[in-house]
C-alpha positions as CSV (number, residue, x, y, z in Angstrom):
1,M,-148.0,49.0,103.8
2,K,-145.0,49.4,106.4
3,P,-144.3,52.7,107.2
4,I,-140.7,54.2,105.8
5,A,-139.0,56.8,107.9
6,R,-139.3,60.4,106.4
7,R,-135.4,60.9,106.3
8,S,-134.7,56.9,104.7
9,F,-137.3,58.2,102.2
10,L,-136.1,61.5,100.8
11,K,-132.7,60.1,101.1
12,Q,-133.5,57.3,98.3
13,A,-136.1,59.3,96.4
14,G,-133.3,61.8,96.2
15,A,-130.7,59.9,94.8
16,A,-132.9,57.2,92.8
17,A,-136.3,56.2,92.9
18,A,-135.2,52.2,93.5
19,G,-132.1,53.2,95.8
20,A,-130.6,50.5,93.5
21,T,-126.6,50.7,93.7
22,T,-124.0,50.6,90.6
23,A,-123.2,46.9,91.6
24,A,-126.9,45.7,91.3
25,W,-127.8,47.7,88.1
26,G,-124.7,47.4,86.4
27,V,-124.6,50.6,84.6
28,P,-121.2,52.1,84.0
29,A,-120.8,55.6,85.9
30,L,-119.3,58.1,83.5
31,G,-116.4,58.1,82.2
32,A,-113.2,56.1,84.3
33,T,-111.9,59.6,86.2
34,G,-114.4,60.0,88.7
35,A,-117.6,61.9,89.8
36,N,-116.7,65.2,88.4
37,D,-117.0,64.9,84.6
38,R,-119.0,67.2,82.6
39,V,-121.5,65.1,80.7
40,T,-121.7,66.4,76.9
41,V,-125.6,66.7,75.8
42,G,-127.8,66.7,72.3
43,V,-131.0,68.1,72.6
44,I,-133.4,66.5,70.1
45,G,-136.4,69.0,69.7
46,C,-136.6,72.4,70.4
47,S,-139.6,73.7,71.9
48,R,-139.7,71.8,75.0
49,G,-136.1,70.5,74.7
50,T,-135.0,74.2,74.8
51,R,-136.0,74.5,78.6
52,D,-134.7,70.9,79.5
53,A,-130.9,72.0,78.0
54,D,-131.5,75.3,80.1
55,Q,-131.9,73.2,83.0
56,L,-129.3,70.8,82.4
57,A,-126.9,73.3,81.5
58,K,-127.1,74.9,85.3
59,S,-126.9,71.5,86.6
60,G,-123.1,71.4,84.8
61,A,-123.7,69.8,81.4
62,K,-122.9,71.2,78.0
63,I,-124.8,71.8,75.7
64,A,-123.3,70.3,72.5
65,Y,-126.0,69.9,69.5
66,V,-129.7,71.3,69.4
67,C,-131.5,69.2,66.9
68,D,-134.9,70.5,64.9
69,P,-136.0,69.8,61.5
70,D,-137.5,73.3,61.3
71,D,-134.4,75.3,60.8
72,A,-135.2,78.2,62.5
73,R,-136.1,76.6,65.7
74,A,-133.1,75.0,65.7
75,N,-131.0,78.2,64.5
76,R,-133.1,80.1,67.5
77,A,-132.5,77.3,70.1
78,K,-128.8,77.3,69.3
79,Q,-129.0,81.0,70.2
80,Q,-130.9,80.2,73.4
81,T,-128.9,77.3,75.2
82,K,-125.7,78.8,73.7
83,A,-124.9,75.2,72.3
84,D,-122.0,74.5,69.7
85,R,-124.3,73.5,66.7
86,A,-127.5,72.9,64.9
87,V,-128.6,70.6,63.2
88,A,-131.5,68.9,61.6
89,D,-131.3,65.0,61.8
90,M,-130.3,63.1,64.9
91,R,-128.0,61.2,63.6
92,R,-125.5,63.7,63.8
93,I,-126.1,63.6,67.3
94,L,-126.0,59.6,67.5
95,D,-122.7,59.2,65.4
96,D,-120.9,61.9,67.5
97,K,-119.0,59.9,70.4
98,A,-118.3,62.8,72.1
99,V,-122.2,62.9,73.1
100,D,-122.7,61.6,76.1
101,A,-126.6,61.7,76.7
102,V,-129.7,63.1,74.7
103,V,-132.5,65.0,75.3
104,I,-135.6,63.4,73.6
105,A,-138.0,66.5,73.3
106,A,-139.5,65.6,69.7
107,P,-143.3,64.3,69.3
108,D,-144.3,61.5,71.3
109,H,-143.9,59.2,68.3
110,W,-140.4,60.1,67.8
111,H,-139.8,59.4,71.4
112,A,-139.3,55.7,71.8
113,P,-137.1,54.8,68.4
114,A,-134.8,57.9,69.5
115,A,-134.2,56.6,72.8
116,I,-133.4,53.0,71.7
117,L,-131.2,54.6,68.4
118,A,-129.7,56.6,71.7
119,C,-129.0,53.4,73.7
120,Q,-127.5,51.8,70.6
121,A,-125.0,54.9,70.1
122,G,-124.1,54.3,73.7
123,K,-126.3,57.5,75.3
124,H,-127.8,58.1,78.2
125,V,-131.4,59.4,77.6
126,Y,-134.1,62.0,79.2
127,V,-136.8,61.2,77.4
128,E,-139.8,63.6,77.4
129,K,-143.6,62.7,79.0
130,P,-145.2,60.4,77.6
131,C,-142.1,58.1,77.2
132,C,-143.8,56.1,74.4
133,H,-146.3,56.9,71.8
134,N,-148.1,53.2,72.7
135,I,-147.8,50.5,75.1
136,R,-145.2,48.3,73.3
137,E,-143.0,51.1,72.7
138,G,-142.4,51.6,76.5
139,R,-141.6,48.1,77.0
140,L,-139.0,48.1,74.2
141,M,-137.2,51.1,75.7
142,I,-136.8,49.6,78.8
143,K,-135.3,46.7,77.3
144,A,-132.9,48.8,75.4
145,A,-131.9,50.5,78.4
146,R,-131.4,47.8,80.3
147,R,-129.7,45.8,77.7
148,T,-127.2,48.4,76.8
149,K,-126.6,49.6,80.2
150,R,-127.9,52.9,80.0
151,V,-129.7,55.9,82.5
152,M,-132.9,56.6,80.9
153,Q,-135.3,58.9,83.0
154,V,-138.3,60.5,81.9
155,G,-139.7,63.8,81.9
156,S,-141.8,64.0,85.2
157,Q,-140.0,66.4,87.0
158,S,-142.5,66.2,90.8
159,R,-140.6,62.7,91.3
160,S,-137.1,64.7,92.1
161,T,-138.9,67.6,93.9
162,T,-138.3,67.6,97.3
163,K,-141.2,69.7,99.0
164,L,-143.7,66.7,96.4
165,M,-141.7,64.0,97.9
166,E,-142.5,64.7,101.5
167,A,-146.3,64.5,100.5
168,I,-145.7,61.8,99.3
169,Q,-144.1,60.1,102.2
170,M,-146.7,61.7,104.6
171,I,-149.1,59.7,102.1
172,R,-146.8,56.5,102.8
173,E,-146.6,57.1,106.4
174,G,-150.3,56.5,106.8
175,A,-151.4,60.6,107.5
176,I,-154.6,59.9,105.7
177,G,-155.3,56.1,106.7
178,D,-155.4,53.6,104.4
179,V,-155.8,55.1,100.9
180,L,-158.5,53.3,99.4
181,V,-158.8,56.2,95.8
182,A,-156.4,57.9,94.0
183,K,-157.9,60.4,91.6
184,A,-155.7,62.5,88.7
185,W,-157.4,65.6,86.8
186,N,-156.3,67.5,83.8
187,S,-158.8,70.2,83.5
188,Q,-157.9,73.5,81.6
189,R,-159.3,75.1,78.3
190,R,-156.8,73.9,75.0
191,A,-157.6,75.8,71.7
192,N,-159.5,74.9,68.9
193,I,-157.1,73.8,66.2
194,G,-159.4,74.1,63.2
195,H,-160.2,72.8,60.2
196,K,-157.2,72.6,57.5
197,K,-156.6,71.1,54.4
198,P,-153.2,69.7,53.2
199,S,-150.6,72.2,51.8
200,P,-147.2,73.0,51.3
201,P,-144.9,72.7,54.2
202,P,-143.5,76.0,55.0
203,A,-140.0,76.9,54.1
204,G,-137.3,75.7,56.0
205,F,-138.8,72.8,57.6
206,D,-138.2,69.4,56.3
207,Y,-141.3,67.5,57.3
208,D,-140.4,64.2,55.5
209,L,-137.7,64.3,58.7
210,W,-140.2,65.0,61.1
211,V,-142.5,62.4,60.3
212,G,-139.9,60.2,60.5
213,P,-141.2,56.5,61.2
214,A,-144.7,57.4,61.3
215,P,-147.2,56.8,58.7
216,M,-146.8,59.4,56.0
217,R,-149.3,62.1,55.7
218,P,-150.1,64.9,53.9
219,Y,-148.8,68.5,55.6
220,Q,-151.2,70.6,56.9
221,A,-151.0,73.5,59.0
222,N,-153.0,72.1,62.3
223,C,-150.6,69.1,62.4
224,H,-147.4,70.6,63.0
225,H,-145.4,72.0,66.0
226,Y,-147.6,71.5,69.3
227,T,-150.8,70.8,67.8
228,W,-149.4,67.2,66.7
229,H,-150.4,66.6,70.0
230,W,-154.2,65.6,68.8
231,W,-153.4,63.3,66.1
232,Y,-153.1,59.6,66.4
233,D,-149.9,59.4,64.5
234,F,-147.7,61.7,66.1
235,G,-149.2,62.3,69.9
236,T,-151.3,60.9,72.8
237,G,-153.8,63.4,73.0
238,D,-154.3,66.1,76.3
239,A,-154.2,62.8,78.6
240,G,-150.1,61.9,77.4
241,N,-149.5,66.0,77.1
242,D,-150.6,67.0,80.5
243,G,-152.9,64.4,82.3
244,V,-149.9,61.6,82.5
245,H,-148.0,64.0,84.9
246,E,-151.4,63.7,87.6
247,I,-151.6,59.7,86.7
248,D,-148.0,59.3,87.6
249,I,-148.1,61.4,90.8
250,A,-150.9,59.0,91.9
251,L,-149.1,56.1,90.9
252,W,-146.7,57.1,93.0
253,G,-148.1,57.8,96.1
254,L,-149.9,54.7,96.1
255,D,-146.5,53.1,95.6
256,I,-148.0,51.1,92.9
257,N,-145.4,48.9,91.0
258,T,-147.8,46.8,88.2
259,H,-150.1,47.6,85.6
260,P,-153.7,48.0,86.1
261,V,-155.7,44.4,85.3
262,R,-159.0,46.4,83.9
263,A,-159.7,50.1,83.0
264,S,-163.4,51.3,82.6
265,G,-164.6,53.9,81.1
266,Q,-165.0,56.4,77.8
267,G,-163.7,59.7,76.3
268,A,-165.3,61.7,73.4
269,K,-165.4,65.2,71.9
270,L,-167.9,66.9,73.6
271,H,-166.5,70.2,73.2
272,F,-164.5,71.3,70.1
273,D,-165.4,71.4,66.6
274,D,-161.9,71.0,65.0
275,D,-159.6,68.1,63.3
276,Q,-158.7,66.8,66.7
277,Q,-158.5,63.2,66.9
278,F,-158.2,62.7,70.5
279,P,-161.1,63.1,73.1
280,D,-160.9,66.1,75.0
281,T,-163.5,64.6,77.7
282,Q,-162.3,61.5,79.6
283,Y,-163.8,59.4,82.7
284,V,-161.4,56.3,83.5
285,T,-161.1,54.3,86.3
286,F,-158.0,51.8,86.7
287,E,-158.3,48.2,89.3
288,Y,-155.3,46.6,90.4
289,A,-155.2,43.1,92.0
290,D,-154.6,42.6,95.7
291,D,-151.2,41.1,96.1
292,G,-151.7,39.6,99.1
293,K,-150.4,42.1,101.4
294,R,-152.9,45.2,100.9
295,K,-156.2,46.0,99.4
296,R,-155.3,47.6,95.7
297,P,-157.0,51.0,95.9
298,I,-159.0,52.6,92.9
299,V,-157.2,55.3,90.3
300,V,-159.5,57.4,88.6
301,Y,-158.5,60.1,85.6
302,E,-160.4,62.8,84.9
303,Q,-160.1,65.0,81.9
304,R,-161.8,68.2,80.4
305,I,-159.7,70.5,78.0
306,W,-162.5,72.8,77.5
307,S,-163.4,73.6,80.9
308,P,-160.9,75.7,83.4
309,Y,-162.6,75.4,86.0
310,V,-160.9,74.4,89.4
311,L,-161.3,71.2,90.8
312,E,-160.9,71.1,95.0
313,G,-159.0,73.9,94.4
314,L,-156.9,72.8,91.5
315,E,-157.3,73.3,87.8
316,D,-154.7,70.1,87.0
317,G,-154.1,68.2,90.2
318,G,-154.4,64.8,92.3
319,A,-156.2,63.6,95.5
320,F,-155.7,60.9,97.6
321,Y,-158.6,60.0,99.8
322,G,-158.0,58.0,103.0
323,T,-160.0,56.4,106.1
324,K,-158.8,59.6,108.1
325,G,-158.6,62.5,105.5
326,Y,-157.1,63.2,102.2
327,L,-154.4,64.6,100.6
328,L,-154.6,67.3,97.8
329,I,-151.6,68.0,95.2
330,G,-150.9,69.9,92.7
331,K,-147.3,70.0,91.1
332,R,-147.8,74.0,90.7
333,V,-148.7,75.0,93.7
334,G,-147.9,72.4,96.5
335,W,-150.3,70.4,98.2
336,K,-152.7,70.3,101.6
337,L,-153.4,68.2,104.1
338,Y,-156.8,67.0,105.1
339,G,-157.3,65.2,108.7
340,E,-160.7,64.0,109.8
341,G,-163.4,66.3,109.8
342,N,-161.9,68.2,106.9
343,K,-159.5,70.0,109.4
344,L,-156.2,71.6,107.4
345,V,-153.2,69.9,109.3
346,K,-150.5,71.2,106.8
347,E,-150.0,72.7,103.7
348,E,-147.1,73.4,101.8
349,K,-146.6,75.9,98.7
350,C,-144.2,74.8,95.9
351,M,-143.8,73.7,91.9
352,Y,-142.0,71.0,90.5
353,S,-138.5,71.5,89.6
354,D,-137.5,71.1,86.3
355,L,-133.7,71.5,88.1
356,Q,-133.7,69.2,90.3
357,H,-135.0,66.5,87.9
358,A,-132.2,67.3,85.5
359,Q,-129.7,67.5,87.9
360,N,-131.1,63.9,89.5
361,F,-130.8,62.6,85.5
362,L,-127.0,63.9,85.8
363,D,-126.4,62.2,89.0
364,A,-127.9,59.0,87.7
365,I,-125.3,59.1,85.1
366,R,-122.2,59.8,87.1
367,T,-123.0,57.5,89.6
368,G,-124.5,54.6,87.9
369,K,-127.9,54.6,90.3
370,R,-131.4,54.3,88.4
371,P,-133.0,57.6,87.8
372,N,-136.2,59.2,90.1
373,A,-138.2,59.0,87.2
374,D,-136.6,55.6,85.5
375,I,-138.2,54.4,82.0
376,E,-139.7,51.8,83.8
377,I,-142.0,54.1,86.3
378,G,-142.5,55.9,83.0
379,H,-143.8,53.3,81.4
380,R,-146.2,52.5,83.9
381,S,-147.7,55.8,83.8
382,A,-147.8,56.0,79.8
383,T,-149.8,52.7,80.2
384,L,-152.7,54.2,81.7
385,V,-152.6,56.8,79.4
386,H,-152.9,54.6,76.7
387,L,-155.4,52.7,77.7
388,S,-157.6,55.5,78.4
389,N,-157.0,56.2,75.0
390,I,-157.9,52.8,73.8
391,L,-161.3,53.1,75.5
392,A,-161.8,56.1,73.9
393,R,-161.0,54.7,70.2
394,T,-162.8,51.4,70.5
395,G,-166.1,52.7,72.8
396,C,-165.9,49.3,74.5
397,G,-166.4,50.3,77.8
398,A,-164.1,48.4,79.7
399,L,-160.5,46.6,79.2
400,A,-159.6,43.3,80.6
401,F,-155.0,43.9,80.7
402,D,-152.7,41.1,81.6
403,P,-149.9,43.3,83.2
404,K,-147.6,40.4,82.6
405,T,-147.6,40.1,78.6
406,E,-149.0,44.0,78.3
407,Q,-151.5,42.3,76.3
408,I,-155.3,43.6,76.3
409,V,-157.2,40.2,76.9
410,G,-160.7,39.3,74.7
411,N,-160.4,42.3,72.3
412,D,-158.2,42.2,69.4
413,Q,-159.7,45.6,68.0
414,A,-158.1,47.4,71.4
415,N,-155.0,44.9,71.8
416,A,-154.0,46.2,67.9
417,L,-153.7,49.7,69.3
418,T,-151.2,48.6,71.6
419,K,-148.9,49.1,68.9
420,R,-148.4,50.8,66.1
421,T,-147.6,50.7,62.1
422,Y,-144.4,52.5,61.1
423,R,-143.7,54.0,57.8
424,Q,-142.3,50.9,55.6
425,G,-138.4,50.2,55.2
426,H,-137.9,53.6,57.7
427,W,-134.3,53.7,59.4
428,A,-136.1,54.5,62.3
429,A,-138.7,51.6,62.7
430,L,-138.8,49.8,65.9
431,K,-137.9,46.1,65.6
432,D,-139.5,43.6,68.1
433,T,-135.7,43.3,70.0
């Protein structure tokens, strides 16, 4: 791969990962009065969304709405963010023409429907990771963003963190030689969610609104706030909850701009005795086709959410193994570059920056440039999450994947899991548009 000057890389990445100009992309900048317009934002989902609102406000945005079907959470978020209004139904935000952009920090099953509806309503979108609940939805999100010419940023904050950009650029400049393997891991201790039976939802919680376009199932207490991550209809497991950060860094460092052609490995519940549906342990390898310019390295994802023991000094992190050294990177702690003979060459302590990522989103809206974590980038990273989970659900051991059609080849059972079933007749159910 041809080296890129560090100054040039950081300049490009700080403004937009793809370096696309307004003319090239055709995204209209905010308003017609210049770059100092204040962006008005509505926040959908009041857990992580509260943090996103805080960072956007610090970057100069106006928080007009917070939205959550849980009245207590919505009202608490209104106080914390100093938003003008707290609402339960996101359609109140989408109908308000004064709102320029939305943050989507609702459960995963809402990410694509809310993002696409927001684009159709003329709003720019900051959507939390993983960007989509399944592979098909990610492609529909890209189509919606491009068709409506809206900015769609994914909450992969490492992409906008200057110190992490420096580490990525060192890899691309050949600091560790030819990179043959990139590994991402998610090692931590999650809680046991127990076994519960259906029960009435809590007072002030509109469960029907929360389920939205997902298939309706009876409420139960361990499929609610946060614990929804571990249920097929609503979440994407911890690979989508946390592992996707590390997966995204691996693809970023390798400058991979396509899908894998093969995924192999397994996942299982080896530790928890509870109602979680996703695996607590996963080991998956992704192979990419040669592009005629360089051999594609192997990407490995490793997960243990019952094991809070560090790997290479990092609880959650990644490693790039090259012919002349290796680089360790942790989004919460920084990075270390080792040369030949395991000699520590350079290190930097840092934490990923929510604030820089929020600022990048607002800059993209104002300038019309692609954001650092554009939806197409987020879709590629999320696809590895979905393939990992499909391997675990089917137990097939290996999958052939067509990067162009985004279909699993030769396995109808697995390919059916690249999309999902929606609640019949629901207003947010997605169509093939």
